[in-house]
A tleap script that builds the chain and sets N, CA, C and O, in Angstrom:
source leaprc.protein.ff14SB
mol = sequence {
  NMET LYS LEU THR THR VAL GLN THR GLU VAL
  LEU SER ASN ASN ILE ASN LEU VAL THR GLU
  LEU ALA GLU THR LEU CYS GLN GLU SER LEU
  HIE GLU GLY GLN GLY HIE ILE PRO LEU ASN
  LYS ARG GLN ASP GLN LEU GLU ARG LEU ALA
  THR SER LEU ASP ASP ILE ARG GLY ALA LEU
  LEU ALA GLY CHIE
}
set mol.1.N position { -8.616 0.160 -23.841 }
set mol.1.CA position { -9.745 0.363 -23.068 }
set mol.1.C position { -9.573 1.359 -21.930 }
set mol.1.O position { -8.536 1.281 -21.271 }
set mol.2.N position { -10.387 2.195 -21.659 }
set mol.2.CA position { -10.276 3.305 -20.669 }
set mol.2.C position { -10.771 2.729 -19.280 }
set mol.2.O position { -11.654 1.876 -19.190 }
set mol.3.N position { -10.121 3.273 -18.240 }
set mol.3.CA position { -10.561 2.811 -16.877 }
set mol.3.C position { -11.928 3.514 -16.661 }
set mol.3.O position { -12.177 4.640 -17.090 }
set mol.4.N position { -12.775 2.752 -15.965 }
set mol.4.CA position { -14.055 3.281 -15.587 }
set mol.4.C position { -13.896 4.112 -14.347 }
set mol.4.O position { -12.826 4.080 -13.738 }
set mol.5.N position { -14.930 4.879 -13.924 }
set mol.5.CA position { -14.866 5.707 -12.728 }
set mol.5.C position { -14.600 4.893 -11.523 }
set mol.5.O position { -13.838 5.348 -10.670 }
set mol.6.N position { -15.143 3.753 -11.368 }
set mol.6.CA position { -15.035 2.963 -10.248 }
set mol.6.C position { -13.590 2.403 -10.153 }
set mol.6.O position { -13.007 2.343 -9.070 }
set mol.7.N position { -13.023 1.990 -11.335 }
set mol.7.CA position { -11.687 1.471 -11.384 }
set mol.7.C position { -10.663 2.588 -11.014 }
set mol.7.O position { -9.653 2.379 -10.342 }
set mol.8.N position { -11.020 3.752 -11.506 }
set mol.8.CA position { -10.070 4.886 -11.187 }
set mol.8.C position { -10.122 5.203 -9.758 }
set mol.8.O position { -9.060 5.476 -9.200 }
set mol.9.N position { -11.222 5.204 -9.086 }
set mol.9.CA position { -11.476 5.429 -7.625 }
set mol.9.C position { -10.745 4.434 -6.871 }
set mol.9.O position { -10.005 4.780 -5.950 }
set mol.10.N position { -10.910 3.136 -7.221 }
set mol.10.CA position { -10.248 2.032 -6.499 }
set mol.10.C position { -8.652 2.191 -6.652 }
set mol.10.O position { -7.900 1.975 -5.702 }
set mol.11.N position { -8.239 2.550 -7.804 }
set mol.11.CA position { -6.852 2.781 -8.099 }
set mol.11.C position { -6.317 3.860 -7.175 }
set mol.11.O position { -5.306 3.680 -6.496 }
set mol.12.N position { -7.034 5.008 -7.167 }
set mol.12.CA position { -6.616 6.135 -6.345 }
set mol.12.C position { -6.580 5.910 -4.894 }
set mol.12.O position { -5.685 6.414 -4.216 }
set mol.13.N position { -7.549 5.146 -4.355 }
set mol.13.CA position { -7.607 4.776 -2.995 }
set mol.13.C position { -6.431 3.871 -2.571 }
set mol.13.O position { -5.847 3.985 -1.494 }
set mol.14.N position { -6.133 2.937 -3.547 }
set mol.14.CA position { -5.042 2.071 -3.243 }
set mol.14.C position { -3.737 2.760 -3.309 }
set mol.14.O position { -2.858 2.488 -2.490 }
set mol.15.N position { -3.566 3.622 -4.223 }
set mol.15.CA position { -2.326 4.424 -4.322 }
set mol.15.C position { -2.039 5.259 -2.978 }
set mol.15.O position { -0.942 5.364 -2.429 }
set mol.16.N position { -3.254 5.833 -2.561 }
set mol.16.CA position { -3.112 6.664 -1.233 }
set mol.16.C position { -2.734 5.703 -0.109 }
set mol.16.O position { -1.884 6.043 0.714 }
set mol.17.N position { -3.323 4.542 -0.047 }
set mol.17.CA position { -2.966 3.580 1.008 }
set mol.17.C position { -1.562 3.115 0.938 }
set mol.17.O position { -0.890 3.025 1.965 }
set mol.18.N position { -1.092 2.817 -0.224 }
set mol.18.CA position { 0.240 2.407 -0.445 }
set mol.18.C position { 1.270 3.586 0.034 }
set mol.18.O position { 2.246 3.365 0.750 }
set mol.19.N position { 0.941 4.737 -0.418 }
set mol.19.CA position { 1.743 5.913 0.021 }
set mol.19.C position { 1.768 6.064 1.533 }
set mol.19.O position { 2.825 6.242 2.138 }
set mol.20.N position { 0.594 5.991 2.130 }
set mol.20.CA position { 0.531 6.089 3.662 }
set mol.20.C position { 1.364 4.958 4.347 }
set mol.20.O position { 2.171 5.192 5.246 }
set mol.21.N position { 1.112 3.755 3.866 }
set mol.21.CA position { 1.932 2.566 4.491 }
set mol.21.C position { 3.370 2.725 4.230 }
set mol.21.O position { 4.153 2.472 5.145 }
set mol.22.N position { 3.831 3.136 3.023 }
set mol.22.CA position { 5.197 3.300 2.778 }
set mol.22.C position { 5.828 4.350 3.670 }
set mol.22.O position { 6.952 4.191 4.145 }
set mol.23.N position { 5.053 5.479 3.901 }
set mol.23.CA position { 5.572 6.641 4.724 }
set mol.23.C position { 5.700 6.118 6.119 }
set mol.23.O position { 6.711 6.385 6.769 }
set mol.24.N position { 4.724 5.379 6.626 }
set mol.24.CA position { 4.703 4.837 7.950 }
set mol.24.C position { 5.884 3.825 8.195 }
set mol.24.O position { 6.576 3.874 9.212 }
set mol.25.N position { 6.055 2.947 7.238 }
set mol.25.CA position { 7.184 1.986 7.361 }
set mol.25.C position { 8.571 2.771 7.265 }
set mol.25.O position { 9.516 2.384 7.952 }
set mol.26.N position { 8.687 3.770 6.498 }
set mol.26.CA position { 9.884 4.531 6.424 }
set mol.26.C position { 10.202 5.227 7.746 }
set mol.26.O position { 11.340 5.246 8.213 }
set mol.27.N position { 9.056 5.845 8.375 }
set mol.27.CA position { 9.299 6.477 9.720 }
set mol.27.C position { 9.681 5.482 10.781 }
set mol.27.O position { 10.562 5.746 11.599 }
set mol.28.N position { 9.020 4.326 10.778 }
set mol.28.CA position { 9.296 3.315 11.662 }
set mol.28.C position { 10.748 2.770 11.569 }
set mol.28.O position { 11.390 2.433 12.564 }
set mol.29.N position { 11.211 2.710 10.307 }
set mol.29.CA position { 12.564 2.198 10.013 }
set mol.29.C position { 13.574 3.090 10.698 }
set mol.29.O position { 14.627 2.618 11.127 }
set mol.30.N position { 13.265 4.401 10.809 }
set mol.30.CA position { 14.167 5.349 11.443 }
set mol.30.C position { 14.280 5.019 12.912 }
set mol.30.O position { 15.338 5.277 13.485 }
set mol.31.N position { 13.244 4.450 13.589 }
set mol.31.CA position { 13.282 4.186 14.980 }
set mol.31.C position { 13.584 2.722 15.346 }
set mol.31.O position { 13.540 2.268 16.490 }
set mol.32.N position { 13.923 1.984 14.137 }
set mol.32.CA position { 14.076 0.468 14.287 }
set mol.32.C position { 15.142 0.080 15.360 }
set mol.32.O position { 14.945 -0.900 16.078 }
set mol.33.N position { 16.264 0.838 15.476 }
set mol.33.CA position { 17.276 0.525 16.423 }
set mol.33.C position { 16.851 0.773 17.795 }
set mol.33.O position { 17.545 0.331 18.711 }
set mol.34.N position { 15.718 1.473 18.054 }
set mol.34.CA position { 15.305 1.734 19.365 }
set mol.34.C position { 14.233 0.800 19.939 }
set mol.34.O position { 13.714 1.002 21.036 }
set mol.35.N position { 13.914 -0.284 19.102 }
set mol.35.CA position { 13.056 -1.301 19.501 }
set mol.35.C position { 11.592 -0.927 19.728 }
set mol.35.O position { 10.875 -1.578 20.488 }
set mol.36.N position { 11.187 0.096 19.076 }
set mol.36.CA position { 9.802 0.551 19.305 }
set mol.36.C position { 8.747 0.018 18.492 }
set mol.36.O position { 7.556 0.243 18.709 }
set mol.37.N position { 9.211 -0.725 17.507 }
set mol.37.CA position { 8.188 -1.299 16.438 }
set mol.37.C position { 8.026 -2.849 16.609 }
set mol.37.O position { 8.943 -3.624 16.334 }
set mol.38.N position { 6.779 -3.264 17.092 }
set mol.38.CA position { 6.655 -4.688 17.190 }
set mol.38.C position { 6.729 -5.318 15.825 }
set mol.38.O position { 6.267 -4.742 14.839 }
set mol.39.N position { 7.341 -6.562 15.759 }
set mol.39.CA position { 7.555 -7.198 14.518 }
set mol.39.C position { 6.269 -7.556 13.792 }
set mol.39.O position { 6.210 -7.467 12.566 }
set mol.40.N position { 5.162 -7.991 14.579 }
set mol.40.CA position { 3.916 -8.301 14.119 }
set mol.40.C position { 3.233 -7.110 13.348 }
set mol.40.O position { 2.614 -7.257 12.294 }
set mol.41.N position { 3.413 -5.957 13.976 }
set mol.41.CA position { 2.847 -4.735 13.384 }
set mol.41.C position { 3.484 -4.516 12.013 }
set mol.41.O position { 2.777 -4.309 11.027 }
set mol.42.N position { 4.774 -4.559 11.949 }
set mol.42.CA position { 5.487 -4.277 10.707 }
set mol.42.C position { 5.085 -5.382 9.604 }
set mol.42.O position { 4.886 -5.049 8.436 }
set mol.43.N position { 4.982 -6.650 10.020 }
set mol.43.CA position { 4.526 -7.738 9.069 }
set mol.43.C position { 3.168 -7.391 8.597 }
set mol.43.O position { 2.901 -7.479 7.398 }
set mol.44.N position { 2.266 -6.990 9.493 }
set mol.44.CA position { 0.899 -6.637 9.049 }
set mol.44.C position { 0.878 -5.533 8.020 }
set mol.44.O position { 0.167 -5.614 7.018 }
set mol.45.N position { 1.691 -4.461 8.282 }
set mol.45.CA position { 1.805 -3.273 7.263 }
set mol.45.C position { 2.386 -3.806 5.967 }
set mol.45.O position { 1.875 -3.439 4.908 }
set mol.46.N position { 3.389 -4.622 5.967 }
set mol.46.CA position { 3.977 -5.075 4.686 }
set mol.46.C position { 2.977 -5.963 4.003 }
set mol.46.O position { 2.977 -5.958 2.772 }
set mol.47.N position { 2.124 -6.725 4.649 }
set mol.47.CA position { 1.150 -7.507 3.957 }
set mol.47.C position { -0.009 -6.647 3.411 }
set mol.47.O position { -0.577 -6.967 2.367 }
set mol.48.N position { -0.339 -5.613 4.082 }
set mol.48.CA position { -1.283 -4.642 3.530 }
set mol.48.C position { -0.706 -3.874 2.310 }
set mol.48.O position { -1.397 -3.591 1.332 }
set mol.49.N position { 0.558 -3.568 2.428 }
set mol.49.CA position { 1.145 -2.925 1.217 }
set mol.49.C position { 1.175 -3.839 0.051 }
set mol.49.O position { 0.811 -3.432 -1.052 }
set mol.50.N position { 1.600 -5.086 0.242 }
set mol.50.CA position { 1.581 -6.039 -0.858 }
set mol.50.C position { 0.195 -6.191 -1.471 }
set mol.50.O position { 0.036 -6.204 -2.691 }
set mol.51.N position { -0.777 -6.302 -0.624 }
set mol.51.CA position { -2.154 -6.521 -1.175 }
set mol.51.C position { -2.610 -5.275 -1.889 }
set mol.51.O position { -3.304 -5.411 -2.897 }
set mol.52.N position { -2.293 -4.105 -1.471 }
set mol.52.CA position { -2.755 -2.932 -2.139 }
set mol.52.C position { -1.976 -2.772 -3.469 }
set mol.52.O position { -2.509 -2.224 -4.434 }
set mol.53.N position { -0.769 -3.231 -3.512 }
set mol.53.CA position { 0.049 -3.082 -4.797 }
set mol.53.C position { -0.627 -4.093 -5.698 }
set mol.53.O position { -0.790 -3.760 -6.872 }
set mol.54.N position { -1.043 -5.287 -5.301 }
set mol.54.CA position { -1.742 -6.260 -6.104 }
set mol.54.C position { -3.041 -5.709 -6.645 }
set mol.54.O position { -3.408 -5.978 -7.789 }
set mol.55.N position { -3.725 -4.954 -5.847 }
set mol.55.CA position { -4.985 -4.390 -6.228 }
set mol.55.C position { -4.779 -3.258 -7.286 }
set mol.55.O position { -5.562 -3.125 -8.227 }
set mol.56.N position { -3.763 -2.497 -7.107 }
set mol.56.CA position { -3.454 -1.495 -8.116 }
set mol.56.C position { -3.058 -2.154 -9.401 }
set mol.56.O position { -3.485 -1.665 -10.446 }
set mol.57.N position { -2.270 -3.236 -9.439 }
set mol.57.CA position { -1.908 -3.844 -10.628 }
set mol.57.C position { -3.120 -4.467 -11.342 }
set mol.57.O position { -3.250 -4.388 -12.564 }
set mol.58.N position { -4.046 -5.119 -10.504 }
set mol.58.CA position { -5.270 -5.548 -11.061 }
set mol.58.C position { -6.158 -4.449 -11.656 }
set mol.58.O position { -6.805 -4.675 -12.678 }
set mol.59.N position { -6.197 -3.342 -11.078 }
set mol.59.CA position { -6.994 -2.216 -11.662 }
set mol.59.C position { -6.380 -1.812 -13.010 }
set mol.59.O position { -7.078 -1.608 -14.003 }
set mol.60.N position { -5.058 -1.706 -13.001 }
set mol.60.CA position { -4.414 -1.259 -14.228 }
set mol.60.C position { -4.586 -2.260 -15.321 }
set mol.60.O position { -4.854 -1.857 -16.453 }
set mol.61.N position { -4.448 -3.578 -15.065 }
set mol.61.CA position { -4.695 -4.664 -16.074 }
set mol.61.C position { -6.079 -4.620 -16.427 }
set mol.61.O position { -6.340 -4.794 -17.617 }
set mol.62.N position { -7.012 -4.422 -15.631 }
set mol.62.CA position { -8.442 -4.424 -16.074 }
set mol.62.C position { -8.727 -3.210 -17.067 }
set mol.62.O position { -9.641 -3.257 -17.890 }
set mol.63.N position { -7.897 -2.153 -16.928 }
set mol.63.CA position { -8.049 -0.979 -17.810 }
set mol.63.C position { -7.542 -1.170 -19.228 }
set mol.63.O position { -7.739 -0.323 -20.100 }
set mol.64.N position { -6.874 -2.321 -19.440 }
set mol.64.CA position { -6.205 -2.504 -20.735 }
set mol.64.C position { -7.017 -3.331 -21.629 }
set mol.64.O position { -6.615 -3.593 -22.763 }
savepdb mol mol.pdb
quit
């Protein structure tokens, strides 16, 4: 089965979000030793990343 336009758009949006979150976490990791990143902010970003990855997986599974 082929992905619908909506599924493709959702997948694309989630991939972009995951990319942005991963880049942010990577940059913040570089400053980790300086104590600039509140733990609750990092936890929130990791939870958003996990949710987006779940959404991507769901979109891919729906397309099969």
